[in-house]
C-alpha positions as CSV (number, residue, x, y, z in Angstrom):
1,X,-14.3,40.2,-222.4
2,X,-11.1,42.7,-221.9
3,X,-8.1,41.3,-220.4
4,X,-8.0,42.4,-217.2
5,X,-11.7,40.5,-217.2
6,X,-10.7,37.0,-218.1
7,X,-10.3,34.4,-215.9
8,X,-7.7,32.9,-215.5
9,X,-8.0,28.8,-216.3
10,X,-6.7,25.4,-214.2
11,X,-3.8,24.0,-216.7
12,X,-3.9,20.2,-216.9
13,X,-2.2,18.9,-214.5
14,X,0.4,15.6,-215.0
15,X,-0.5,12.3,-213.9
16,X,1.7,12.6,-210.0
17,X,4.2,9.9,-210.9
18,X,5.5,12.2,-214.3
19,X,5.4,15.3,-212.3
20,X,8.9,17.0,-211.9
21,X,9.8,15.9,-207.9
22,X,11.1,20.1,-207.8
23,X,7.2,20.2,-208.0
24,X,5.9,17.4,-205.8
25,X,6.6,19.7,-202.7
26,X,3.5,21.8,-204.8
27,X,1.4,18.7,-205.0
28,X,-1.9,18.5,-203.2
29,X,-4.4,16.6,-203.2
30,X,-8.2,17.1,-202.2
31,X,-11.5,15.9,-201.4
32,X,-14.8,16.9,-199.0
33,X,-17.6,14.3,-197.7
34,X,-21.0,14.6,-196.4
35,X,-22.6,13.2,-193.6
36,X,-26.8,13.5,-193.0
37,X,-27.8,11.4,-189.9
38,X,-31.1,12.2,-188.3
39,X,-31.6,15.8,-189.0
40,X,-27.8,16.7,-189.4
41,X,-25.5,17.3,-192.2
42,X,-22.4,17.4,-191.5
43,X,-19.8,18.5,-194.9
44,X,-15.8,17.8,-194.1
45,X,-13.3,19.5,-197.2
46,X,-9.6,18.1,-196.7
47,X,-6.1,18.6,-198.1
48,X,-3.2,15.9,-198.0
49,X,0.4,16.5,-199.6
50,X,2.0,13.6,-200.1
51,X,5.6,15.1,-199.4
52,X,4.8,16.7,-195.9
53,X,2.4,13.7,-194.9
54,X,-0.1,15.8,-193.4
55,X,-3.9,16.3,-193.9
56,X,-5.6,20.0,-193.1
57,X,-9.2,19.8,-192.7
58,X,-12.4,22.6,-192.5
59,X,-15.7,21.6,-191.2
60,X,-19.6,22.3,-191.3
61,X,-22.7,21.9,-191.0
62,X,-25.9,21.9,-193.9
63,X,-24.5,21.6,-197.1
64,X,-23.4,18.8,-199.4
65,X,-20.5,17.0,-200.4
66,X,-20.4,18.9,-203.8
67,X,-19.9,22.4,-201.1
68,X,-17.0,20.3,-199.8
69,X,-15.4,19.2,-202.8
70,X,-15.6,23.5,-203.7
71,X,-14.3,24.4,-199.8
72,X,-11.3,21.4,-200.1
73,X,-9.9,23.7,-203.7
74,X,-10.3,26.7,-201.6
75,X,-8.7,25.3,-198.6
76,X,-5.6,24.4,-200.7
77,X,-5.5,27.9,-202.7
78,X,-5.1,29.0,-197.8
79,X,-2.6,27.0,-198.3
80,X,-0.4,27.8,-201.1
81,X,-0.8,31.7,-200.0
82,X,-0.2,31.0,-196.4
83,X,2.7,29.2,-197.8
84,X,4.0,31.8,-200.7
85,X,4.0,28.8,-203.2
86,X,4.2,30.8,-206.9
87,X,2.6,27.0,-207.9
88,X,-0.1,24.9,-207.1
89,X,-0.9,21.5,-208.9
90,X,-4.3,20.5,-207.3
91,X,-5.1,16.1,-207.7
92,X,-9.2,15.5,-206.7
93,X,-11.2,12.8,-208.3
94,X,-14.2,15.7,-208.5
95,X,-15.1,15.7,-212.2
96,X,-17.3,18.8,-210.9
97,X,-13.8,20.4,-209.6
98,X,-12.1,19.6,-212.6
99,X,-13.9,20.8,-215.6
100,X,-14.9,23.8,-213.2
101,X,-11.4,24.7,-212.8
102,X,-10.5,23.8,-216.3
103,X,-12.8,26.3,-218.4
104,X,-15.9,26.5,-216.5
105,X,-14.8,29.6,-214.7
106,X,-13.9,31.6,-217.8
107,X,-17.6,30.6,-219.3
108,X,-19.5,31.6,-215.9
109,X,-17.7,35.0,-215.5
110,X,-18.5,36.2,-218.8
111,X,-21.9,35.1,-218.0
112,X,-22.0,37.6,-214.6
113,X,-21.9,34.1,-212.7
114,X,-25.0,32.9,-214.4
115,X,-26.2,30.0,-216.4
116,X,-29.2,30.4,-218.1
117,X,-30.5,33.3,-216.2
118,X,-29.7,32.0,-212.8
119,X,-27.2,32.0,-210.2
120,X,-24.2,29.5,-210.9
121,X,-24.7,27.0,-208.0
122,X,-22.2,28.4,-205.3
123,X,-21.3,31.6,-206.6
124,X,-19.3,33.3,-204.0
125,X,-17.4,29.7,-203.1
126,X,-16.8,30.1,-207.0
127,X,-16.0,34.1,-207.2
128,X,-13.2,33.9,-204.6
129,X,-12.0,30.4,-205.8
130,X,-11.5,33.0,-209.8
131,X,-9.5,35.8,-208.3
132,X,-7.8,33.8,-206.9
133,X,-6.6,31.6,-209.4
134,X,-4.9,35.6,-211.0
135,X,-2.4,35.4,-208.2
136,X,-1.1,32.0,-208.7
137,X,-0.1,29.0,-211.4
138,X,-2.7,25.8,-210.8
139,X,-3.0,23.2,-212.2
140,X,-5.1,20.0,-212.1
141,X,-5.7,16.6,-212.3
142,X,-8.9,14.2,-212.1
143,X,-8.1,10.8,-210.3
144,X,-9.9,7.7,-211.0
145,X,-10.7,7.0,-207.8
146,X,-12.6,3.4,-208.9
147,X,-10.2,1.2,-209.6
148,X,-9.5,-2.1,-208.3
149,X,-6.7,-2.0,-205.3
150,X,-4.4,-4.5,-207.5
151,X,-3.9,-1.5,-210.1
152,X,-3.4,1.4,-207.6
153,X,-0.5,3.7,-208.3
154,X,1.3,6.2,-205.6
155,X,-1.4,9.1,-206.8
156,X,-4.2,6.3,-206.2
157,X,-2.9,5.9,-202.8
158,X,-2.9,10.3,-202.3
159,X,-5.8,10.3,-202.8
160,X,-7.4,7.5,-200.4
161,X,-5.3,9.2,-197.7
162,X,-7.1,12.1,-198.7
163,X,-10.4,10.4,-198.6
164,X,-9.6,8.7,-194.7
165,X,-8.6,13.0,-193.9
166,X,-12.7,14.4,-195.5
167,X,-14.5,11.2,-193.1
168,X,-17.1,12.9,-191.3
169,X,-17.1,11.5,-188.1
170,X,-20.6,11.2,-185.9
171,X,-20.8,11.4,-181.9
172,X,-23.6,8.8,-180.8
173,X,-25.3,11.8,-179.4
174,X,-26.2,13.5,-182.4
175,X,-28.5,9.8,-183.2
176,X,-31.3,9.2,-182.1
177,X,-32.7,5.8,-181.5
178,X,-35.1,6.3,-184.9
179,X,-32.0,7.5,-186.8
180,X,-29.4,4.9,-185.6
181,X,-30.4,2.0,-188.3
182,X,-29.5,5.1,-191.3
183,X,-25.7,5.2,-189.5
184,X,-25.7,1.5,-190.0
185,X,-26.7,1.2,-193.2
186,X,-24.3,4.7,-194.8
187,X,-21.7,2.5,-193.1
188,X,-22.4,-0.5,-194.2
189,X,-23.0,1.2,-197.5
190,X,-19.5,2.6,-197.3
191,X,-17.2,0.0,-196.6
192,X,-18.8,-2.2,-199.6
193,X,-18.1,0.7,-201.7
194,X,-14.7,0.6,-200.3
195,X,-13.4,-3.0,-201.0
196,X,-14.9,-2.6,-204.0
197,X,-12.6,-0.2,-205.1
198,X,-9.6,-1.4,-203.3
């Protein structure tokens, strides 16, 4: 692969509490979620800025939570471009996103956005992200979201903020009688996981 075809990969970011103070304004936490109720599937991507204490989100229909995780990275890149940042530190609980940014992007581009002769999943999203990494210094850190509340750090608290911002809302009009039980079970399971985590 020639140098002009090389994909810039993200470096590993330090723990959030080890990030230099002058870099914290350029740190964003990302998350994505998906809610399936009856015949409707909704995704939501969110970004949280710890220094500005503000979240930004995008949502749509018909895709998975993994799709929403990738859209959250695009949303973070949108913010960095809009604000004309020269660097961006991303914090995500998604191993898929983390590993893709650390190196899979290079391999995918080298293989013409294919794996074993088949197009990679969400190729247009990843191609967009790869092109944008060329213009910005990006670092990424994987946040372990599954820890007891007693061990939570500032990083985990910020991850909880973006997790809440990425929760999809379900309106009663989206539910028919047959699927109300599915919503109850989904909320019960989600609440149980949060209690175990924190």
